[in-house]
N, C-alpha and C positions, 0 to 999 in steps of 0.2 A: 436064696431059695430059687431054684429053677422052675420053669413052668411045668415040667414033667413031675415035679415033686409036690405040687400044690394040691391039697386035698379038695375034692369036689364040694362045692357049696351046697348045703342042705337048707333050702329056704324054710322060713317059719310056716308059711302056707304051702302045703305040698302041691306039686304040679297037677295032680288029678282032682284037687278041690276046685270048685267053681263058686266062689263067693261073689256077691255084688261088688263091682269095682268101678266101671266107667259109667256112673250114673249122673244125672243132671245136677242134683243138689250139691255134691262135692265139687263138681266143676265150677258151679256158680260161686260157691264159698271160696274156692281157691282163687278164682279170678278177682273177687272183691278184696281178699287179703293181699293178693299180689299188687293190686292198685294202691292200697294203703301203704304197703312197704315200698312200693316203687316211688310214690310221691315223697315219702320221707327220705328215701335214698337220693332223689334228685336234690333235695335240700342239702344233704350231707356232702355230696360230691361237689356242689357249687361252693360250699363253705370251706371244706378242708381237703377236697380231692380224693376222698376214700369213702368206702361203705363197708358194712359188715354183712355177713351172710344172713338171709332171712329165713332159711329153711327150718331151723329149729323153732324159732318163735311161731312160725306159721303152723308147724306140726302140733305144737302145744296148744295153740288157740283152736285148731281144728278139733282136737280131742275133747277139749273142755266145752266148746260151743255146741258141738253135736250131742254131747252127753247132757247138757242143760236142755237142749231142744227136745231130746228124747224123754227126759223126766217130766217136762211140762206138757207135751202133746201126747205122750204115750206111743209115738211111732217107734219103730224098731231102732236099735242102736246101729250106728254105722260100723262097718267092718274095718279092719286094719288096712285093707286094700283101698277102701274109699278114703280113709284118712291120708293114705299115701298119695292118692290122686290130688287131694287138697294141697299138700306140701309141694307136689310136683308142679301143679298149675301156678301156685303162688310164688314159687322160687324164681319164675321168669321175670317178675317185676323188678326185683332188686338188681339183678345182673344187667338187665337192659337199661335201667336208669343210670347205672354207673357209666356205661359206654356212651349213652346219649349226652349225659351231663359233661363227660370228658371232652367230647369232640365237637358237638354242634355249636356251642357258644363261640367257637373260633370264627364262625361266619361273621360275627359282628366286627371282629378285629381285621378281617380281610376286606370289609366294606360291603357286606351283604346283609340282608335282613334274615332273622330267624323266622322264616315263614312256615306256614303249616305244611305245605307240600314237601319242602325239603326235609323237615324234621320227621314227618310221618313216613315218608318213603324210605329214608335211611333206617329209621327205627323198625318199621314193620318188615321190610325186605331183608335187612341185615339180621334181625332176630330170627326170622324163619329160616334163612339160609344157614345160620350157625347150627340150628337144631337138625336140619336135614343132613348137613355134612358130618354131624357127629354120629348119626344112626349107623352107618357102616362100620364105625369103630367100636361098637358096643361089644362084639365078641372078643376083639383083641384086648381091650383095656379092662373090661368089667368081668367077663366070664373067664377068659384064659389066664388073666393075671390076678385072679382073686387070691389075696394073701400076699401078693407082691406089691401091688398098688393098694395102699391102705384106705384111701379116701377118708381122712380123719373126721371131717365134718359130716360126711354122708353116714359114716358108722355111728356117730353120736345121734344123728337124726333118726336112724333106724332104731337105736336103743330107746329113744323117746316114744316112738310108735309102738314098740314091743311092750314098754312099760304101760302105755295107755291101754293096750289090749288086756293087760293083767290088772288094771284098776288104778294106775297112778297117773303121773304127769298132768296134774291140774295146772291151770294157767293163772292162778290168783296173782302171782308175782308180775306177770306180763301186764295184766289189767291194772294192778296197783301202780306199776311204773308208768304205764300210759296215762293214767289219771293224774298222777303227780306231775309228770312232765308237761302234759297239756295245760293243766291249771297254772303251773309256774310260768310257762312261756306266755300264756295269755295275760296273766296279771302283770307281767313285766313288760311285754312288748306292746300290748294293746292298751291296757289301762295305765301304764307308765307308773306303777306303784314303787318301783325302784329302778336303778340304772341297769342297762343291758351290759355295760362293761365299765371297767375302772382302769385308769392309766395313771402312772406316776413317772414324771420326768426325773432323771437322776442328776439334774444340775439346776442351778438357779443363778440369778444375777444379783450382784451386790449393788450398793448405792452408786458406785462409780460405773456400773455397767459391765464389770468384769465377771467372767464365768466362774462359778464355784461348782466343782463336780465334773461329771463326764458329759460334756456337751454333745448332743446328738443321740444320747442314750435314753431309753425309756422302757419301763416294764408295764405290761398291760395284761388284762384278762377279760375274756368274754364269759359272762356268767350264764352259760348255756347248759341245760340238762342233757341235750343231745350229745354234745362234745364230752361231757362227763361220762356218759354211758359208753361212748366209743373208747375212751381211755381205759375203762375197766375191762372191756372185752378184748382189746388188743394187747393188754398186759403192760407191766412196768418197763420191760426192756425197750420195746418199740416206742412207747410213750416218752421214755427218757431220751431216746435218740432223736425223736422229733423235736422236743423242746430244746435240745442241745443245738440243733440247727437254728432255731429262733434266737437263742442266746448269742450264737456267733454273728447272726445278721444284725441284731438290734443293739447288742452290747459290745460288739467288737468292730464289725465292718462299718456300721453307720458312724460311730464316733471317730474312726480312723479317717473316713471320707471327709467329715467335717473338719477334723484337726488339720489335715494336710491341704484341704481345698478352700478354707475360708479366707485365705490370703490372696486367692486368684482374683484378677481384675476382669476376667472374661469368663463366660459360661464354659463349662467343660462338657463336651459332647459325651453321651447323647442328651445331657441336661440342657435346658434352654434358658435358665436363669442362674445367677451367681449362687455358688454353694452356700455362702454365708447368709443368703436370703431364704434358703430352703428350710422347711420344717422336717421332722422325721418322716412324714408321709411322702414328701417330695423327694427326699434322698432315696427312699425305698423304690418309688416308681421310676426314678431316673437312672439308678445304678444297681441297686440290690436285686431287683426283679431279673435283670439279665444274668447276674451271677447265679441266682437261684435256678433260672431256666437252664443254664449250662450244667449245673450240678444235677438237676432232675434228668436231663437228657442223657448225661453220662451214666448216672445210676441206672437208668432204664436199659441202656445198651449193655452195661456190665452184667445186669441180671440176665439179659438174653445170652451173653457169652457164657455165663456160668451154666446156663441150661442147654448149651449146644450138644453135649453128649446125649442128654435126654431127648432133644429135638431129633437128632439123627436116628436114634434108636426108635423113637415113636414113628417117624416116617417110614423107616425100613419095616417095622412090624406091621404098620397099617397096610402098606402095599403088598406085603407077603400074605396077609390074611385076606385082603380083598381079591387077590388073584388065585387063592387056593380054593379048592372045591367046597370047603366048609367055611368060607369067609363070612357068609351071611346065611346062617342055618335057617331053613324053612321047614323044619320038621313039624310034627303034629303036637309036640309038647307046648303047653300053654305058655310056659316061661321062656320059650325060644321064639315067639312070634314077634317079629319086627314089622314095621311098615316095609313093604316090598322094595327092593333096591331099584327096580325100574321107575317106580313112582318117585323115589328120592332123586334119581338122576334127572328125570324130566322136570320135576318141581324146581330143582336147583337151576337148570338151564332157563326155565321160564322166568324165574326171579331175576336173573342177571339180564335177560333181554328186556324185562320191564324197567329195570334201572336205567338201561341205555335209552329207553323211549321217553323218559321224563325229562323235559327240556330244562327244568330248574336245577338239575343236578350237574349239568355241564359235560355229560358223556357223549350222547349221540351215537350215530352209526358210522362216523368217519374213522380215519386212521387212529386218532386219539381215543375215540370211544371204544374201538375194538381192542386197542392196547389196554385201556382202562378196565374193560370187562375181563380180559385175560388176567390182569393183575389181581382183580377181585377173586377170580376162581382159584388162582395159584396161591396167593397169600391167604385167602380165606381158608382153604383146605389145610395149608401148612399150619396156620396159627390156631385153628380149631383143634387140630391134632395135638399141638403143643399145649394148648390150654387144657384139653381133656386129660392129658398125661400129668401135667403139673397139679391139676386139681386132685388127682389120685395120690400124688406124693405129698403135697403141702396144704391142700384144702383150697376152697374157692376164695376165701377172704385174703389169702396171701398170694393169689395168682397174679403175676405181673402183667396185667392187661395193658397198662400204660406203656410198659417197655415194648410190648409187641406192636403197639400203635406207633410209637416213635420209630421203630425199625421199619414198619410199613411206610410211614411218611418219608423217611430218608430214602428208601429204595425207590419209592414212587417218584419223588422229585428228581432223583438222579436219572431215572428212565425217561421222564418227560424232558429233561435237558438233552438227553441223547436223541430223542425224537426231534427236538429243535435242530440239533446238529445235522440230522438227516433231511431237514427241510420239510417235515410233515406236521410240525406243530409250531405254534408261536407262543412264547412266554408272555402272558398278559394276565389281566385280572381273572378272566374266565378259566384259564388253565389252572389257576390256584384253586378254584372251586372244584375242578376235576380231581385234583390231588386230594383235597379234603374229603370229597365224596368217597373215593377209593378207601382212604384210611378209615372213614367213618363206618362204612359197611363192614370192613374187616374187623374193626374194633368191636362193633356190636355182635358180629358173628362169633368172634373168639370168646367174648364174655358169656354169651348164651350157650356156646358149645360146652364150656366148662361147667356151667350150671346144669346142663342136660346130663352130662356124664355123672355128676354127683347125684342127681335125682334118680337116674337109672341104677346107680349102685345101691341106693336105699331100697329100690324095688327088687334088686337082685337078692338082697338079704332077707326081705320080708316075704318074697315070693309073688311079686306083682307080674302082670302081663306087660312086657316091654311096649307092645303096640299101643296099649291103652295109655301108658305114661307118655309116649311120644306124641300121641294125639292131644293129650291134655296139656302138655307144655307148649305145643303149637298154639292152642287156644289161649293159654295164659300169656304167651308172648304177643299175640295179636291184640288182646284186650289191653294189656299193660302198655303196649307201644302207643296206642291212641291216647290214653290218658296221660302217660308220662310226657309225651310230646307236647300236649296241651298245657300241662303244668309248667314245663320249662318255658314255653312262650309266655304264659300268663304271669309267671313270677318275674320274668324280665320286664314285661311291659308295666306291670303294677308297681315296680320299684324303680322305673325310669324317672329321671328328673328333667323336666322341661325348663330350660333357662334362656331368658332373653338377655340377661347381663353377659353371659358367656360369649355371645356373638357380637357384642358392642365393638370390640377391637377390629372386627371385620365387617362392620355395618356398610361400608362403601363398596364391598365386593358385589358384583353382578354375575349371576350364573345363568347359563342357557338352560331353560327348563323344558325344552322340547324333548319329548319321549320319556320324561321322568314319571314314575308312578306317583299316586297321591295318597295322602293320609291326613289324619287330624290329631289333635291333642287328646290322648287317651286317659291320662291319669294326672293326679296332682291338682294344685289350686287353679291352674289355667284352664283345666277341663270344664270348669263351671261356666266360664265367661267367654270362651273361644271355641266355637264349633266350625270354624273355617276349614275347608279342605286346602291343604298346602301340597306343594310338590316336595318329594323326598329325594335328598341327595345323600348317598352313602360314600364315604371316603375311607379307604383302608389305611392302616398305620404307616405303610411304606409306599403309598402311591406317589409317583413322581409327577411334578407339574400340576398338582391339584390346586384348585382355586382357594380352598379353605383347609385348615388343619384337619387331621383325622377325626372322624366322628359322623354322626347322623344328624342331618339338618332338615328343618322344615322351611321351604322357600316360598315366598309369595309370588303373585302373578308377574311382578316386575323383575323377578330373579334375585331379590335380596333375601339374605338369610334372616329369619325371624326367631327361630328357636334352635338351640343345640339340644338334641335329645340324648342326654347322658344315660346309657343303658343301666339296668339293674345289675347286670353281670359285667364285671370288670370296668365299671364306671369310674371316672376320675374326679368328679365333683364331690366335695364334702359338705356343701351347703346349698340350699335352694335360693331363689331370688329374695325370699323373705328372711334369710339369715338362719333358717332352721337347719340343724344338722341332719344330713341324709346318709351319713357314713355307715350307721348301723344297719340300714336297709339294703346295702350293697353286698354283692357276692363276689368274692375274689377269684373263684374258679381257678385254683392255683396251677393246674396243668394246661389250661386253655391257652394262655400266652405262649407256653412252650410250643404248642402245635403251630401257632402263628409264626413264631420265630423260625422254626424249621422250614416252613413253606416259603416265607419271605426271604429268609437268609440264603437258601439254596437257589431259588428261582430268580430272585432279584440281585443276588450276590452283594447284598448290603446288610451288614449286621455289625454291631459293636463287638467284634470278635475278642477283643482284649478282655472285656468283662465276662463273656461267655466262657473263655478259656480258663479264667480264674475259677469259675464255678466248676468246670470240668476237672481241674487239678485238685480242688477241694474234695470232690467225690473220689478221685483216684487215691488221694492221701488216706481217706477213710478206709477204702478197700484194702490198702496196704497195711493198715492198722487192724485189719480183721473186724471192722465195724461196717454193718450194712449201710451203703451210701444212699440208697433211695429214700428211706424214711427221713434221714438227716437232711437230704436235699429238699424234700417237701417242707421240712421245718424251716429251712433257709428262705424258701419261697413264700410260705404262709406268713401272715401277720403273727407276731408273738402272742397276741391276744387269743388266737385260735388254738395254738399249741398248748397254752398254759392249762386250760381246763382238761384237756386230754391227759396232760402230765399228772394232774391231781387225781383223775380217775385211775391212772396206772399205779399211782402210789397207794391208793386205797386197795387196789388188787394185791399189791405187795404186802400191805399190812395184814390183809385177810389171810394170805398164804403163810406168812410168818406166824400168825396167831394159831393157825391150824397145823403148823409145823409141816407144810408141804415142802418137799425137796425142790420142786420147781413151781413156776407159776402156772401150773397146769390145771387150774380149777376147771371142772368138767364143763363142756359147752352147754349142758342143760342144767347147770346148777341154779339155785334160786337167785343168786346175785347177778348171774349173767342174764337170766330172764328179766329181772328187774331193770337191768341196764338196757336191754332191748326195748322195754317199755318206755324208759326215759327217752331213748332215741326216737321211737315212733311218735310218742305223745308230743314231745317238744317240736319235732319237725313238722308234724301235721298242723299243730297250732300256728307255727310260723308260716306255713303255706296258706292257711285260711286267712291269716292277718294280711298276707301279701295281696290276696284277692280283694280284701276289703279296701285296699288303697284305690281301687277303681271308683269307689264312692268315698271321697275324702271326708264327706260330712258324717259318715258312719264312724270313722276313726275319731273325728273331733268330738262326736257326741259321747263317746265312752272314755275319752282321755281324762284321766284323773290325776294328771301330772302335778297339779297344784296341791293335791292332797298327799302326793307321794313324797319320797325322801330324795334329797339331793346330796345327802352325806354319803361319801364313798364307803365308809366303814359299815354303815347300816345295810348297804346293798349286799354285803357278804352274808348277812344273817340267813335269808331264805336259801341262798346257795349252800351255805353250811348245813342247813337242815337236810337238803338232798344228799349231801356227802355223808352225814351221820346215819341216815336211813340205809344207804347203800352199804356202809361199813358194818352196821349191826346185822343186816340180812346176810351179808357174806360171812361174818364171824360166828353168828349164832346158829344159823341153819346148817344142817348137815347136807353135804352135796349129794349123798345117796338118796335123799328124799325125792329128788326129781325123777329118779328112775326106779324107786322101790315102792311107790304107791302112797307116799306121805303127802299131806297137804303142803303146798308151797307157801 
């Protein structure tokens, strides 16, 4: 269908109607819901490296909450345009959280702190920049290509809003799922009434010490309501591909490494101990992570290459429309009113200049800073354009933001190497911060640009005022950025492990503390008894000639290391000094190490390329077999325990579709089971976030810990998780999917 043959969109609310729209209460409600879903999305992206779109749950909650408030207080009902403002404002939280959780934890691996200034600046400025850069594209992608770019999730969200206007789309399933997910996670993680995960080794030792079975192989599952909900929403195909990657990593690659390496008499780099002395976790961290990183990077690049025709078309279309007389229509029609283009341009320039002025970001106003600012502008506009176009074709949940970030990092690092060759830059620790800042801003901008395009498409269908939506999503991005950044920092600090035993092998090392910042023990058992201010030394994973192994250390006045601060994100310790397991409280942040590997690998020219290339070839093999490589690669990288509940959720979706005789797994995005799954995700994740914050007061956790009354039997731990699965299956199989959009109770 060509643009000339596309019928003109007739919005639900006619252009000449002037209903209440940009009012304070919907904006406040949208900001609050955006914060809730943003916090849950941070948890998800740190756990499994992905999120799901929050627009539909936010729209459903908006309709129901406002309807309840109206019935109780007697105030007027909100209009469809006000409900649209809520989903627009709230949608910024999830997209921004994904980008922040994807890129900012890399600071830890490069030897920097995740401090407030760095996270907030990149979050706020990147989010606002993405929205501003998308505004000039509205006419090209949303108006002129109506019917060509389908915006599948935006269309489903508009249907929910239209159904709510006609009396449907209640949110009982979202609330029920939230309550179940929250209660389950709290009883499991805080009260310890059952295990958070179960693992089974596929081998044993006989009386003579001989291995029986597949040494190095294990099967595990994290009994998480959030991951179960993710699996149902993404469907059986992607869920199966993800768990297949985990099967390859943990049931094929790990046993092979152990089989061929246990006879070695010296450590095999990059490992530092003998393979026969490694457990499954050590094999993963020493070898499989690099293979997974190579597969993820290659999968991301391949996804970008597949999108090249779309990218070139989007760029050409954008420039054509921007330079045409009608590129940014400023007529008197309400549905054509955008934020004026001069304000967009001035605002974008000011944001980039502000980024250069913040010293913690590593840009500045020298040659490197100017080059970095130029890369932010060019890559930002390029990938906001691509993200907006791809959102129109495949939806925001499937938008390959990580692939765009990988491409940005690769190009940025190569350009910084070129600047070094010209003698205007020096490759050091600070230049790595510059590369990460550029990629971080572009990543956040691209993610928010796609969400902005989807929100504006919803408004185009229902008849919203574009300017009102653009202002509301700017407000949503601003409020969510502050909270999401704080949640990220707090979750890392609350789940950090302070260990004195970990520094004992290096107790004789003396460090020069001059100029080092200071900090104290913030969480865990030592926080009660030790209030000393120590010097802080951060060492990146590939720093050369460092006095200590990679990590964050608290150093005393004499320059001796006292604590290793193992972070909550990508931490390596599995036990604290008291022998208690801390593995369940750590976040693997699966795509974060990939970002570090790209930066260090290119700028330091030091990387275990053999393992990385094995991962790259695995991804290439899958693409040649017509299997999407990126979800498989994420499965290779993730612990199998994270992929397993996602797989179970996908299988429940498959059973529901088969029962209802669907030809595809296309259960409507606003169906009761999908809304219940969204509740599982939000409830479980918010409970996990709150429990993480409780770690700052370890006595609170100890006071409610009922582990001695709970079960230590693995099989019994499956019972409550099985109840969640059965509820999801029954809701999906029994309820009709048309109820969500035809006025029935969910």
